[in-house]
C-alpha positions as a Markdown table, in Angstrom:
| # | Residue | x | y | z |
|---|---|---|---|---|
| 1 | Met | 0.2 | 0.1 | 0.1 |
| 2 | Ala | 2.8 | 2.8 | 1.0 |
| 3 | Asn | 4.6 | 1.6 | -2.1 |
| 4 | Ser | 1.6 | 1.9 | -4.1 |
| 5 | Val | 1.2 | 5.6 | -2.4 |
| 6 | Leu | 4.8 | 6.3 | -3.3 |
| 7 | Asp | 4.4 | 5.6 | -7.2 |
| 8 | Thr | 1.3 | 7.4 | -7.3 |
| 9 | Gln | 2.9 | 10.9 | -6.1 |
| 10 | Thr | 6.1 | 10.1 | -7.5 |
| 11 | Thr | 4.0 | 9.8 | -11.0 |
| 12 | Arg | 2.1 | 13.0 | -10.2 |
| 13 | Ala | 5.0 | 15.0 | -9.6 |
| 14 | Arg | 6.7 | 13.7 | -12.9 |
| 15 | Lys | 3.7 | 15.3 | -14.5 |
| 16 | Asn | 3.5 | 18.6 | -13.0 |
| 17 | Asn | 7.6 | 18.7 | -14.2 |
| 18 | Ile | 6.3 | 17.4 | -17.6 |
| 19 | His | 3.7 | 20.5 | -17.7 |
| 20 | Arg | 6.1 | 23.0 | -16.1 |
| 21 | Ala | 9.2 | 22.5 | -18.3 |
| 22 | Pro | 7.8 | 24.7 | -21.5 |
| 23 | Asp | 7.1 | 27.5 | -18.9 |
| 24 | Lys | 11.0 | 28.4 | -19.1 |
| 25 | Pro | 11.3 | 29.0 | -22.7 |
| 26 | His | 8.2 | 31.1 | -22.8 |
| 27 | Gly | 9.8 | 32.9 | -19.8 |
| 28 | Arg | 12.9 | 33.3 | -21.5 |
| 29 | Arg | 10.6 | 34.4 | -24.8 |
| 30 | Arg | 8.8 | 37.0 | -22.6 |
| 31 | Asp | 12.3 | 38.6 | -20.9 |
| 32 | Lys | 13.8 | 38.9 | -24.5 |
| 33 | Arg | 10.2 | 40.5 | -25.3 |
| 34 | Ile | 10.9 | 43.1 | -22.7 |
| 35 | Asp | 14.3 | 44.0 | -23.0 |
| 36 | Ala | 13.6 | 44.6 | -27.0 |
| 37 | Leu | 10.5 | 46.9 | -25.8 |
| 38 | Thr | 13.2 | 48.4 | -23.1 |
| 39 | Ala | 15.7 | 49.0 | -25.9 |
| 40 | Ala | 13.3 | 50.7 | -28.6 |
| 41 | Val | 11.6 | 52.7 | -25.7 |
| 42 | Phe | 15.5 | 54.5 | -25.3 |
| 43 | Leu | 16.5 | 54.7 | -28.8 |
| 44 | Ala | 13.3 | 55.6 | -30.6 |
| 45 | Pro | 14.0 | 59.5 | -30.0 |
| 46 | Gly | 17.5 | 59.4 | -31.0 |
| 47 | Met | 16.8 | 57.1 | -33.8 |
| 48 | Leu | 13.6 | 60.3 | -34.5 |
| 49 | Ala | 16.1 | 62.3 | -34.2 |
| 50 | Phe | 18.5 | 61.1 | -36.7 |
| 51 | Ala | 15.7 | 60.9 | -39.4 |
| 52 | Val | 14.6 | 64.0 | -38.8 |
| 53 | Phe | 18.0 | 65.8 | -39.0 |
| 54 | Val | 20.2 | 63.5 | -41.1 |
| 55 | Ile | 18.5 | 60.9 | -43.1 |
| 56 | Val | 15.5 | 63.3 | -44.5 |
| 57 | Pro | 17.4 | 66.3 | -45.5 |
| 58 | Ala | 20.1 | 63.9 | -47.4 |
| 59 | Leu | 17.1 | 62.4 | -49.2 |
| 60 | Gly | 15.9 | 65.9 | -50.0 |
| 61 | Gly | 19.2 | 67.0 | -51.6 |
| 62 | Leu | 19.4 | 64.1 | -53.3 |
| 63 | Val | 16.3 | 64.9 | -54.9 |
| 64 | Leu | 16.9 | 68.6 | -55.2 |
| 65 | Ser | 20.2 | 67.5 | -56.8 |
| 66 | Phe | 18.1 | 67.2 | -60.4 |
| 67 | Phe | 16.2 | 70.9 | -59.9 |
| 68 | Gln | 17.0 | 74.2 | -60.5 |
| 69 | Trp | 16.2 | 76.1 | -57.6 |
| 70 | Asp | 17.1 | 79.1 | -55.9 |
| 71 | Leu | 15.4 | 78.9 | -52.1 |
| 72 | Phe | 12.2 | 81.3 | -53.5 |
| 73 | Gly | 11.4 | 80.0 | -56.5 |
| 74 | Val | 9.5 | 76.9 | -57.2 |
| 75 | Pro | 11.8 | 74.5 | -57.9 |
| 76 | Thr | 12.4 | 73.7 | -61.8 |
| 77 | Trp | 12.9 | 70.0 | -63.0 |
| 78 | Val | 16.9 | 69.7 | -65.1 |
| 79 | Gly | 17.2 | 66.2 | -64.5 |
| 80 | Leu | 20.9 | 65.5 | -64.9 |
| 81 | Glu | 22.0 | 68.8 | -65.7 |
| 82 | Asn | 23.7 | 69.7 | -62.1 |
| 83 | Leu | 25.5 | 66.4 | -62.2 |
| 84 | Ile | 26.9 | 67.3 | -65.7 |
| 85 | Arg | 28.0 | 70.9 | -65.0 |
| 86 | Leu | 30.1 | 69.3 | -62.1 |
| 87 | Phe | 32.6 | 68.1 | -64.6 |
| 88 | Ser | 32.9 | 71.4 | -66.5 |
| 89 | Asp | 33.2 | 73.6 | -63.3 |
| 90 | Ala | 36.7 | 74.9 | -63.0 |
| 91 | Gln | 35.7 | 75.8 | -59.4 |
| 92 | Met | 34.6 | 73.1 | -58.3 |
| 93 | Trp | 38.1 | 71.2 | -59.8 |
| 94 | Gln | 39.9 | 73.4 | -57.3 |
| 95 | Ala | 37.7 | 72.8 | -54.5 |
| 96 | Leu | 38.6 | 69.3 | -54.5 |
| 97 | Trp | 42.3 | 69.6 | -55.1 |
| 98 | Val | 41.9 | 71.6 | -52.3 |
| 99 | Thr | 40.6 | 69.2 | -50.0 |
| 100 | Val | 42.5 | 66.5 | -51.4 |
| 101 | Leu | 45.3 | 68.6 | -50.3 |
| 102 | Phe | 43.9 | 68.8 | -46.8 |
| 103 | Val | 43.8 | 65.2 | -46.7 |
| 104 | Leu | 47.0 | 64.2 | -48.1 |
| 105 | Leu | 48.7 | 66.4 | -45.6 |
| 106 | Gly | 46.6 | 66.6 | -42.5 |
| 107 | Val | 45.5 | 62.7 | -42.2 |
| 108 | Ile | 49.3 | 61.3 | -42.1 |
| 109 | Pro | 50.3 | 63.5 | -39.6 |
| 110 | Thr | 48.0 | 62.9 | -37.2 |
| 111 | Ile | 47.9 | 59.6 | -37.2 |
| 112 | Met | 51.7 | 60.1 | -36.2 |
| 113 | Val | 51.6 | 62.1 | -34.0 |
| 114 | Gly | 48.5 | 60.4 | -32.2 |
| 115 | Phe | 50.0 | 57.1 | -32.3 |
| 116 | Val | 53.2 | 58.7 | -30.9 |
| 117 | Leu | 51.7 | 60.2 | -28.0 |
| 118 | Ala | 49.6 | 57.8 | -27.3 |
| 119 | Val | 52.4 | 55.3 | -26.7 |
| 120 | Leu | 54.2 | 58.4 | -24.3 |
| 121 | Ile | 50.7 | 58.6 | -22.5 |
| 122 | Asn | 49.9 | 54.9 | -21.8 |
| 123 | Thr | 53.7 | 54.4 | -20.2 |
| 124 | Asn | 54.6 | 56.1 | -16.9 |
| 125 | Leu | 57.2 | 58.6 | -17.9 |
| 126 | Pro | 57.8 | 61.7 | -15.9 |
| 127 | Gly | 56.0 | 64.8 | -16.3 |
| 128 | Ile | 53.3 | 62.9 | -18.6 |
| 129 | Gly | 50.6 | 63.6 | -16.1 |
| 130 | Ala | 50.8 | 66.6 | -17.7 |
| 131 | Ile | 50.8 | 65.5 | -21.7 |
| 132 | Arg | 47.1 | 63.4 | -20.4 |
| 133 | Val | 45.5 | 66.5 | -18.9 |
| 134 | Leu | 46.5 | 68.6 | -22.2 |
| 135 | Tyr | 45.4 | 66.1 | -24.8 |
| 136 | Phe | 42.0 | 66.8 | -24.0 |
| 137 | Ala | 42.4 | 70.4 | -24.4 |
| 138 | Pro | 41.2 | 70.9 | -28.3 |
| 139 | Met | 38.0 | 68.7 | -26.7 |
| 140 | Ile | 36.7 | 71.5 | -24.7 |
| 141 | Ala | 36.0 | 74.9 | -27.6 |
| 142 | Ser | 34.1 | 74.3 | -29.8 |
| 143 | Ala | 35.1 | 74.0 | -33.8 |
| 144 | Ala | 34.4 | 77.8 | -34.1 |
| 145 | Val | 35.9 | 79.2 | -31.1 |
| 146 | Ala | 39.2 | 77.5 | -31.3 |
| 147 | Ser | 39.1 | 79.1 | -35.0 |
| 148 | Leu | 38.9 | 82.1 | -33.1 |
| 149 | Ile | 42.0 | 81.7 | -31.3 |
| 150 | Trp | 44.0 | 80.3 | -34.1 |
| 151 | Ala | 43.6 | 83.1 | -36.4 |
| 152 | Asn | 44.5 | 85.6 | -33.8 |
| 153 | Leu | 47.4 | 83.4 | -33.3 |
| 154 | Tyr | 48.5 | 83.3 | -36.6 |
| 155 | Ser | 47.7 | 87.1 | -37.5 |
| 156 | Ser | 50.8 | 89.8 | -38.1 |
| 157 | Arg | 50.7 | 90.3 | -34.7 |
| 158 | Gly | 50.1 | 87.4 | -33.0 |
| 159 | Leu | 52.0 | 84.4 | -30.5 |
| 160 | Val | 53.4 | 82.3 | -33.3 |
| 161 | Asn | 55.1 | 85.5 | -35.2 |
| 162 | Gln | 56.2 | 86.7 | -31.5 |
| 163 | Val | 57.8 | 83.5 | -31.1 |
| 164 | Leu | 59.8 | 83.4 | -34.1 |
| 165 | Ser | 60.7 | 87.1 | -34.2 |
| 166 | Trp | 62.7 | 85.4 | -31.0 |
| 167 | Ile | 65.3 | 83.7 | -32.9 |
| 168 | Gly | 65.2 | 86.5 | -35.6 |
| 169 | Val | 62.5 | 85.1 | -38.3 |
| 170 | Gln | 60.0 | 87.5 | -39.8 |
| 171 | Gly | 56.8 | 85.4 | -39.8 |
| 172 | Pro | 54.1 | 86.3 | -43.0 |
| 173 | Asn | 50.5 | 87.2 | -42.2 |
| 174 | Trp | 49.7 | 83.8 | -42.4 |
| 175 | Leu | 46.1 | 83.3 | -43.4 |
| 176 | Ser | 46.9 | 86.3 | -46.0 |
| 177 | Asp | 49.5 | 84.0 | -47.7 |
| 178 | Leu | 49.6 | 81.6 | -50.5 |
| 179 | Thr | 51.9 | 80.0 | -49.5 |
| 180 | Trp | 51.0 | 79.6 | -46.0 |
| 181 | Ala | 47.5 | 79.9 | -45.5 |
| 182 | Arg | 46.7 | 76.0 | -46.2 |
| 183 | Pro | 49.6 | 74.6 | -44.4 |
| 184 | Ala | 48.3 | 77.4 | -41.3 |
| 185 | Leu | 44.6 | 75.7 | -41.3 |
| 186 | Val | 46.3 | 71.8 | -41.8 |
| 187 | Ile | 48.3 | 72.3 | -38.3 |
| 188 | Met | 44.8 | 73.8 | -36.9 |
| 189 | Met | 42.9 | 70.8 | -38.2 |
| 190 | Ile | 45.7 | 68.4 | -36.7 |
| 191 | Trp | 45.7 | 70.0 | -33.3 |
| 192 | Ser | 41.9 | 69.8 | -33.1 |
| 193 | Ala | 41.6 | 66.2 | -34.2 |
| 194 | Leu | 44.5 | 64.9 | -32.0 |
| 195 | Pro | 42.6 | 63.7 | -28.9 |
| 196 | Ile | 40.1 | 61.2 | -30.5 |
| 197 | Val | 42.6 | 59.7 | -32.4 |
| 198 | Ile | 44.7 | 59.6 | -29.1 |
| 199 | Ile | 41.8 | 58.1 | -26.9 |
| 200 | Leu | 41.3 | 55.5 | -30.1 |
| 201 | Tyr | 44.8 | 54.1 | -30.1 |
| 202 | Leu | 45.0 | 53.8 | -26.0 |
| 203 | Ala | 41.8 | 51.8 | -26.7 |
| 204 | Gly | 44.3 | 49.8 | -29.0 |
| 205 | Leu | 46.9 | 49.7 | -26.8 |
| 206 | Gln | 45.1 | 48.1 | -24.1 |
| 207 | Arg | 44.7 | 45.3 | -26.4 |
| 208 | Val | 48.2 | 44.4 | -26.7 |
| 209 | Ser | 49.4 | 41.9 | -24.6 |
| 210 | Asp | 52.3 | 42.7 | -22.1 |
| 211 | Asp | 54.0 | 39.4 | -22.5 |
| 212 | Ile | 55.1 | 40.1 | -26.0 |
| 213 | Tyr | 57.1 | 42.5 | -24.5 |
| 214 | Ser | 58.8 | 40.9 | -22.2 |
| 215 | Ala | 59.4 | 38.2 | -23.8 |
| 216 | Ala | 60.8 | 41.3 | -26.5 |
| 217 | Ser | 63.2 | 42.6 | -23.8 |
| 218 | Leu | 64.7 | 39.6 | -22.7 |
| 219 | Asp | 65.8 | 38.6 | -27.2 |
| 220 | Gly | 67.7 | 42.2 | -26.6 |
| 221 | Ala | 65.0 | 44.5 | -28.5 |
| 222 | Ser | 65.0 | 48.2 | -28.0 |
| 223 | Lys | 62.5 | 50.1 | -26.9 |
| 224 | Trp | 61.9 | 51.8 | -31.0 |
| 225 | Arg | 62.1 | 48.4 | -32.0 |
| 226 | Gln | 59.4 | 47.0 | -29.8 |
| 227 | Ile | 57.3 | 49.9 | -30.8 |
| 228 | Trp | 57.6 | 49.9 | -34.5 |
| 229 | Ser | 58.1 | 45.9 | -35.0 |
| 230 | Met | 55.7 | 45.0 | -31.9 |
| 231 | Thr | 53.5 | 47.7 | -31.1 |
| 232 | Trp | 52.7 | 49.5 | -34.3 |
| 233 | Pro | 51.2 | 46.0 | -36.0 |
| 234 | Asn | 49.4 | 45.0 | -33.5 |
| 235 | Val | 47.5 | 48.6 | -33.9 |
| 236 | Trp | 46.8 | 48.4 | -37.2 |
| 237 | Gly | 43.6 | 47.4 | -37.4 |
| 238 | Thr | 42.5 | 51.0 | -34.9 |
| 239 | Thr | 45.0 | 52.6 | -37.3 |
| 240 | Leu | 42.5 | 51.5 | -39.8 |
| 241 | Leu | 39.5 | 53.1 | -38.4 |
| 242 | Ile | 41.2 | 56.3 | -37.9 |
| 243 | Ala | 42.5 | 56.4 | -41.5 |
| 244 | Val | 38.8 | 56.3 | -42.4 |
| 245 | Leu | 37.7 | 58.8 | -39.3 |
| 246 | Gln | 40.0 | 61.6 | -40.2 |
| 247 | Thr | 39.5 | 61.0 | -44.4 |
| 248 | Val | 36.0 | 62.0 | -43.7 |
| 249 | Gly | 36.7 | 64.4 | -40.9 |
| 250 | Phe | 39.3 | 66.2 | -42.9 |
| 251 | Val | 37.0 | 66.3 | -46.0 |
| 252 | Ser | 33.7 | 67.8 | -44.0 |
| 253 | Gly | 35.4 | 69.4 | -41.4 |
| 254 | Ser | 37.5 | 72.0 | -43.6 |
| 255 | Phe | 34.5 | 74.0 | -44.0 |
| 256 | Glu | 34.1 | 75.6 | -40.4 |
| 257 | Ile | 37.5 | 76.0 | -40.1 |
| 258 | Ala | 38.1 | 77.8 | -43.2 |
| 259 | Leu | 35.0 | 79.5 | -43.7 |
| 260 | Ile | 36.0 | 81.7 | -40.1 |
| 261 | Met | 39.9 | 81.9 | -40.8 |
| 262 | Thr | 39.9 | 82.6 | -44.1 |
| 263 | Asp | 36.5 | 82.6 | -45.8 |
| 264 | Gly | 38.1 | 80.2 | -48.7 |
| 265 | Gly | 41.2 | 82.7 | -49.3 |
| 266 | Pro | 43.3 | 83.4 | -50.5 |
| 267 | Leu | 42.9 | 83.2 | -54.1 |
| 268 | Gly | 40.4 | 79.8 | -53.0 |
| 269 | Thr | 43.9 | 78.4 | -52.1 |
| 270 | Thr | 41.7 | 76.6 | -48.7 |
| 271 | Gln | 38.2 | 76.8 | -50.4 |
| 272 | Ser | 37.1 | 72.9 | -49.9 |
| 273 | Ile | 34.5 | 71.8 | -51.9 |
| 274 | Ala | 32.2 | 71.6 | -48.7 |
| 275 | Leu | 32.8 | 75.1 | -48.2 |
| 276 | Tyr | 32.4 | 75.9 | -52.0 |
| 277 | Ser | 29.1 | 74.1 | -52.1 |
| 278 | Tyr | 28.0 | 76.4 | -49.5 |
| 279 | Lys | 28.5 | 79.4 | -51.3 |
| 280 | Val | 26.9 | 78.6 | -54.3 |
| 281 | Ala | 23.9 | 77.2 | -51.7 |
| 282 | Phe | 23.3 | 80.6 | -49.9 |
| 283 | Phe | 25.9 | 83.6 | -51.6 |
| 284 | Glu | 24.9 | 82.5 | -55.3 |
| 285 | Arg | 21.1 | 80.6 | -54.2 |
| 286 | Asp | 21.5 | 77.9 | -56.3 |
| 287 | Ile | 20.8 | 74.5 | -54.4 |
| 288 | Gly | 20.1 | 72.6 | -57.0 |
| 289 | Tyr | 24.0 | 72.2 | -58.1 |
| 290 | Ala | 24.7 | 73.0 | -54.4 |
| 291 | Ser | 23.1 | 69.7 | -53.6 |
| 292 | Ala | 24.7 | 67.7 | -56.9 |
| 293 | Leu | 28.0 | 69.1 | -54.9 |
| 294 | Ser | 27.2 | 67.7 | -51.8 |
| 295 | Leu | 25.9 | 64.5 | -53.4 |
| 296 | Phe | 29.3 | 64.3 | -55.2 |
| 297 | Gln | 31.1 | 64.6 | -51.9 |
| 298 | Leu | 29.8 | 61.8 | -50.1 |
| 299 | Val | 30.5 | 59.4 | -53.0 |
| 300 | Ile | 33.9 | 60.3 | -52.5 |
| 301 | Met | 33.6 | 59.8 | -49.2 |
| 302 | Ile | 31.8 | 56.3 | -49.8 |
| 303 | Ala | 34.2 | 55.4 | -52.0 |
| 304 | Ile | 36.9 | 56.4 | -49.3 |
| 305 | Val | 35.6 | 54.0 | -46.9 |
| 306 | Ile | 35.4 | 50.9 | -49.7 |
| 307 | Leu | 39.1 | 51.2 | -51.1 |
| 308 | Val | 39.6 | 50.7 | -46.7 |
| 309 | Arg | 37.5 | 48.2 | -46.8 |
| 310 | Ala | 39.4 | 46.0 | -49.6 |
| 311 | Ile | 42.8 | 46.9 | -48.1 |
| 312 | Val | 41.3 | 45.3 | -44.6 |
| 313 | Arg | 40.7 | 42.0 | -46.4 |
| 314 | Phe | 42.9 | 41.9 | -48.7 |
| 315 | Arg | 45.5 | 41.9 | -45.3 |
| 316 | Lys | 43.1 | 39.3 | -43.6 |
| 317 | Glu | 43.5 | 37.2 | -46.8 |
| 318 | Arg | 47.5 | 37.8 | -46.9 |
| 319 | Val | 47.4 | 37.0 | -43.4 |
């Protein structure tokens, strides 16, 4: 009798377990739905703002590139006329060449200086604490404020020329000089880009194991050899990311800095394609052609990203 009672209770327990087992997957699915809903609620305001202020204007610019419009009248359909006009516009080609020079003169020095500073900041050298504080300085001021400060530094009686006079050199009026205006802007843009480059490199350096440096020290490798043969190859992925970000930054970021410091002068030597499209839109009131210029700039950026991805894929295949 006792055995039958025990068997009955065991059978009931097994049945209850069978019926309760499906509750766990159901509970997991419910938790996932709640998490997804919570994430959607938090992401919705940002995504809405991104759609309203980025996606919609971008699509509007794409559509306007097929129209002739002066901001006030009724847009007139011109088809591909604005896009064809790009290739016969001498000012556009000059602005494109200026943009290319900004990238060539700015991206590689930014990468190299940022890497060296990141390596120094990642060590415990005397006085490194001051550098760790100062490399955030460009992030404190906005681009407009920084441009005004550097414009005063570059003036004929500014700090730069005063320092040069101490060593017997008479500095030019930097921002009005045909030779020095462009390098002056590039130096300022490098300075403003360094904080994010240093931060990204510091993140990359944290992933490099200390064991390889210990092994290299035992083999007699110098600090320079360790940096060149071990640190640099291990942050190659970070370098490619920085190269893309800085290329895009020098293509688009040159607009605000050049507008405030030189207004594209002298004689268009600092007028990038972004600044040129701005002037076409709001000075010449040719919104359709300005939209075509912006579309052309977007195509250039996409081509750069595709090129970098091809380089990454090629490197992975080689490895």
